DRENKEBA-994257 format. One line per 3 residues: number of its first residue (from 1); their letters; for each residue x, y, z of N, C-alpha, C, O, CB. Coordinates in Angstrom, 2 decimals. Glycine has a CB too. Layout:
% DRENKEBA-994257
NUM> a> X:Y:Z:X:Y:Z:X:Y:Z:X:Y:Z:X:Y:Z  ...
END
This chain:
% DRENKEBA-994257
1> xxx> 91.12:-135.93:-83.55:92.40:-134.38:-84.58:91.75:-133.70:-83.43:92.52:-132.76:-83.27:92.05:-133.40:-86.88  90.65:-133.55:-82.37:90.98:-132.84:-81.27:92.03:-133.28:-80.29:91.78:-132.73:-79.22:89.90:-132.68:-80.65  93.17:-134.08:-80.21:94.54:-134.19:-80.05:95.03:-132.40:-80.38:95.44:-131.33:-79.92:95.19:-135.53:-81.24
4> xxx> 94.49:-133.35:-81.80:96.25:-132.18:-82.34:95.69:-131.11:-82.86:96.51:-130.52:-83.56:97.57:-132.79:-83.84  94.00:-130.27:-82.81:93.89:-128.88:-82.10:94.25:-128.09:-80.87:94.55:-126.94:-80.56:92.96:-128.74:-82.02  94.07:-129.21:-80.36:94.33:-128.71:-79.05:95.93:-128.43:-78.49:96.34:-127.58:-77.70:93.65:-129.71:-78.17
7> xxx> 96.55:-129.32:-79.11:97.92:-129.29:-79.14:99.08:-128.57:-80.06:100.31:-128.54:-79.96:98.07:-130.37:-79.22  98.05:-127.94:-81.11:98.68:-126.52:-81.64:98.18:-125.50:-81.45:98.85:-124.58:-81.92:98.84:-126.34:-82.84  97.09:-125.14:-80.87:96.50:-124.14:-80.39:97.27:-123.74:-78.61:96.86:-122.80:-77.93:94.82:-124.61:-80.50
10> xxx> 98.27:-124.59:-78.21:98.85:-124.52:-76.88:99.83:-124.09:-77.15:100.56:-123.60:-76.29:99.00:-125.57:-76.09  100.21:-124.14:-78.63:102.08:-123.75:-79.10:101.61:-122.53:-80.27:102.68:-121.98:-80.54:103.33:-125.58:-80.16  101.09:-122.22:-80.65:100.46:-120.86:-81.81:100.08:-119.96:-81.07:99.43:-120.32:-80.09:99.10:-121.09:-82.83
13> xxx> 100.26:-118.94:-81.18:100.75:-117.46:-80.49:99.71:-116.45:-81.16:98.82:-116.70:-81.98:102.57:-116.94:-80.93  99.98:-115.56:-80.73:98.69:-114.75:-81.84:100.24:-113.61:-82.41:101.14:-113.16:-81.70:96.64:-113.48:-80.58  100.09:-113.51:-83.44:101.33:-112.99:-83.80:102.02:-113.51:-85.10:102.53:-112.90:-86.04:102.17:-113.20:-82.72
16> xxx> 101.83:-115.07:-84.78:102.96:-115.83:-84.72:102.26:-116.46:-86.87:101.19:-116.75:-87.41:103.02:-117.33:-82.81  103.58:-116.35:-87.21:103.93:-117.24:-88.88:104.13:-118.55:-89.02:105.09:-119.28:-88.79:105.22:-116.86:-89.60  103.01:-118.72:-89.45:102.72:-120.42:-89.56:103.01:-121.20:-91.32:101.88:-121.47:-91.74:100.71:-120.65:-89.09
19> xxx> 103.58:-121.42:-91.89:103.85:-121.67:-93.13:103.47:-123.63:-93.45:104.06:-124.69:-93.21:105.58:-121.08:-93.29  102.25:-123.27:-94.05:102.18:-125.31:-94.55:102.69:-125.30:-95.68:102.80:-124.25:-96.31:100.51:-126.28:-94.83  103.05:-126.34:-96.09:103.22:-127.58:-97.25:101.93:-127.90:-97.30:101.31:-128.01:-96.25:104.20:-128.98:-96.91
22> xxx> 101.16:-128.16:-98.77:100.22:-128.68:-99.52:100.92:-129.48:-100.61:101.69:-129.06:-101.47:99.33:-127.64:-100.02  100.34:-131.20:-100.32:100.59:-131.94:-101.05:99.29:-132.48:-101.64:99.07:-132.99:-102.74:101.40:-132.71:-100.51  98.29:-132.16:-100.32:96.97:-133.01:-101.83:96.87:-133.74:-100.97:95.65:-133.87:-100.86:97.34:-133.85:-103.66
25> xxx> 97.39:-134.42:-100.14:97.77:-136.18:-99.24:96.65:-135.75:-98.68:96.02:-134.72:-98.89:99.40:-136.69:-97.97  96.39:-136.88:-97.72:95.10:-136.50:-96.32:95.58:-136.35:-94.85:94.85:-136.30:-93.86:93.90:-137.88:-96.09  97.55:-136.27:-94.89:97.52:-136.31:-94.13:97.66:-134.32:-93.82:97.25:-133.58:-92.92:98.30:-137.48:-93.84
28> xxx> 98.25:-134.15:-94.80:98.54:-132.29:-95.15:97.06:-131.67:-94.95:96.83:-130.63:-94.33:99.16:-131.84:-97.17  96.11:-132.49:-95.60:95.06:-131.53:-95.72:93.97:-131.76:-94.30:93.07:-131.11:-93.79:94.27:-131.79:-97.30  94.34:-132.47:-94.16:93.82:-132.52:-91.71:94.36:-131.85:-91.55:93.81:-131.10:-90.74:94.21:-133.73:-90.21
31> xxx> 95.52:-131.42:-91.89:96.38:-130.41:-90.88:96.34:-128.91:-90.84:96.43:-128.11:-89.91:97.76:-130.59:-91.09  96.02:-128.68:-93.14:95.41:-127.54:-93.16:93.97:-127.03:-93.02:93.41:-125.94:-93.11:95.74:-127.22:-94.02  93.67:-128.06:-92.81:91.82:-128.23:-91.82:92.26:-127.24:-90.45:92.00:-126.06:-90.18:91.26:-130.59:-90.96
34> xxx> 92.90:-128.09:-89.88:93.08:-127.65:-88.36:93.16:-126.60:-88.24:92.25:-125.84:-87.92:94.05:-128.03:-87.65  94.80:-126.17:-88.60:94.73:-124.79:-89.10:94.05:-123.66:-89.10:93.95:-122.74:-88.29:94.74:-124.82:-89.90  93.39:-123.98:-90.59:92.28:-122.65:-90.63:91.36:-122.77:-89.83:90.57:-121.83:-89.94:91.53:-122.36:-91.88
37> xxx> 91.04:-123.62:-88.93:90.14:-123.75:-87.92:90.43:-122.92:-86.55:89.65:-122.27:-85.85:90.07:-125.16:-87.68  92.27:-123.27:-86.35:92.42:-122.54:-85.37:92.07:-120.72:-85.69:91.46:-120.11:-84.81:93.86:-122.93:-84.95  92.34:-120.22:-86.54:92.44:-118.81:-86.66:91.24:-118.40:-86.29:91.06:-117.43:-87.03:92.82:-118.28:-87.94
40> xxx> 90.27:-118.51:-85.61:89.09:-119.01:-85.18:89.55:-118.27:-83.56:89.24:-117.11:-83.26:88.82:-120.92:-85.44  90.24:-119.09:-82.77:90.72:-118.34:-82.02:92.28:-118.07:-81.94:92.98:-117.99:-80.93:90.24:-118.72:-81.04  92.47:-118.00:-82.64:94.34:-117.32:-82.70:94.54:-116.67:-83.73:94.30:-117.25:-84.79:95.66:-118.40:-82.81
43> xxx> 95.06:-115.24:-83.78:94.86:-114.36:-84.80:95.97:-114.05:-84.92:96.41:-113.06:-84.33:94.02:-113.35:-84.70  97.12:-115.25:-86.16:98.10:-115.40:-86.29:97.86:-115.19:-88.21:96.88:-114.65:-88.73:98.60:-116.72:-85.44  99.16:-115.83:-88.96:98.87:-115.38:-90.62:99.32:-116.72:-90.73:100.24:-117.26:-90.10:99.78:-113.95:-91.60
46> xxx> 98.57:-117.22:-91.62:98.93:-118.61:-92.83:99.57:-117.97:-93.91:99.30:-116.96:-94.56:97.45:-119.52:-93.58  100.81:-119.10:-93.96:100.89:-119.12:-95.17:101.13:-120.52:-95.58:101.52:-121.34:-94.75:101.80:-118.23:-95.56  100.82:-120.94:-97.21:100.73:-121.77:-98.18:101.77:-121.99:-98.96:102.08:-121.41:-99.99:99.88:-121.50:-98.83
49> xxx> 102.34:-122.94:-98.37:103.31:-122.97:-99.41:102.78:-124.74:-100.45:102.27:-125.71:-99.90:105.20:-122.95:-98.45  103.07:-124.64:-101.76:103.51:-125.98:-102.27:104.29:-126.52:-103.09:105.47:-126.16:-103.06:102.86:-126.44:-102.58  103.96:-127.33:-103.86:105.02:-127.68:-104.04:105.38:-127.30:-105.86:104.38:-127.72:-106.43:105.03:-129.18:-103.46
52> xxx> 106.29:-126.75:-106.86:106.02:-126.10:-107.58:104.95:-126.49:-109.11:104.28:-125.80:-109.87:107.18:-125.73:-107.64  105.14:-127.43:-109.04:104.37:-128.77:-109.83:102.76:-128.31:-109.60:101.89:-128.72:-110.37:104.77:-130.63:-108.94  102.39:-127.19:-108.19:100.97:-127.11:-108.38:100.58:-126.26:-109.23:101.33:-125.55:-109.89:100.32:-126.88:-107.35
55> xxx> 98.63:-126.28:-109.29:99.09:-124.42:-110.75:98.21:-123.96:-109.24:98.07:-124.62:-108.22:97.80:-123.96:-113.48  97.42:-121.75:-109.75:96.92:-122.02:-108.52:95.69:-122.00:-107.77:95.18:-121.65:-106.71:97.45:-121.52:-108.02  95.35:-122.86:-109.53:93.58:-123.90:-109.07:93.97:-124.81:-108.39:93.32:-124.60:-107.36:92.54:-124.82:-110.34
58> xxx> 94.72:-125.91:-108.15:94.29:-127.13:-108.57:94.33:-126.80:-106.72:93.63:-127.60:-106.09:95.26:-128.44:-109.75  95.10:-125.68:-105.83:95.44:-125.36:-104.64:93.67:-124.21:-104.59:92.91:-123.91:-103.67:97.37:-124.57:-104.55  93.69:-124.08:-105.23:91.84:-123.60:-104.55:90.64:-124.42:-105.15:89.46:-124.16:-104.93:91.27:-121.77:-105.06
61> xxx> 90.93:-125.05:-105.62:90.42:-126.15:-105.50:90.27:-126.71:-103.49:89.31:-126.67:-102.72:91.45:-127.05:-106.59  91.56:-127.14:-103.33:92.11:-127.81:-102.42:90.62:-127.38:-101.24:89.53:-127.84:-100.89:93.93:-127.25:-102.09  91.79:-125.81:-100.92:91.09:-124.78:-100.10:89.66:-124.55:-100.50:89.04:-124.82:-99.47:91.82:-123.48:-100.19
64> xxx> 88.84:-124.23:-101.38:87.31:-124.80:-101.58:86.55:-125.70:-100.18:85.72:-125.50:-99.29:87.43:-125.98:-103.00  87.56:-126.94:-100.72:86.98:-128.35:-100.09:87.20:-128.63:-98.90:87.36:-129.81:-98.59:87.40:-129.49:-100.64  87.28:-127.36:-97.72:87.27:-127.86:-96.95:86.48:-127.30:-95.85:86.67:-126.18:-95.37:88.27:-128.09:-96.86
67> xxx> 85.93:-127.81:-95.62:84.68:-127.91:-94.96:84.99:-127.27:-93.38:85.40:-128.08:-92.55:84.15:-129.59:-95.00  84.82:-126.00:-93.00:84.55:-125.34:-91.56:83.72:-125.42:-91.51:82.84:-125.28:-92.35:84.77:-124.24:-91.10  83.68:-125.98:-89.36:82.69:-125.99:-89.19:82.52:-124.21:-88.23:81.42:-123.82:-87.83:82.40:-127.49:-88.58
END
């Protein structure tokens, strides 16, 4: 995942707006985790999008499950 982190770090700039779609699957959760960690290094706005069937509680649980080192 470090390669993905470094790649995204080279592409995202301060004040960019990034929209990430959350499906709850392992690939979107890995990407979401990396994007949240990037916020430590880059000042950008992160917007979460989700399927219309997901509840706020579902998304809150996903976000709570992410461990940031």
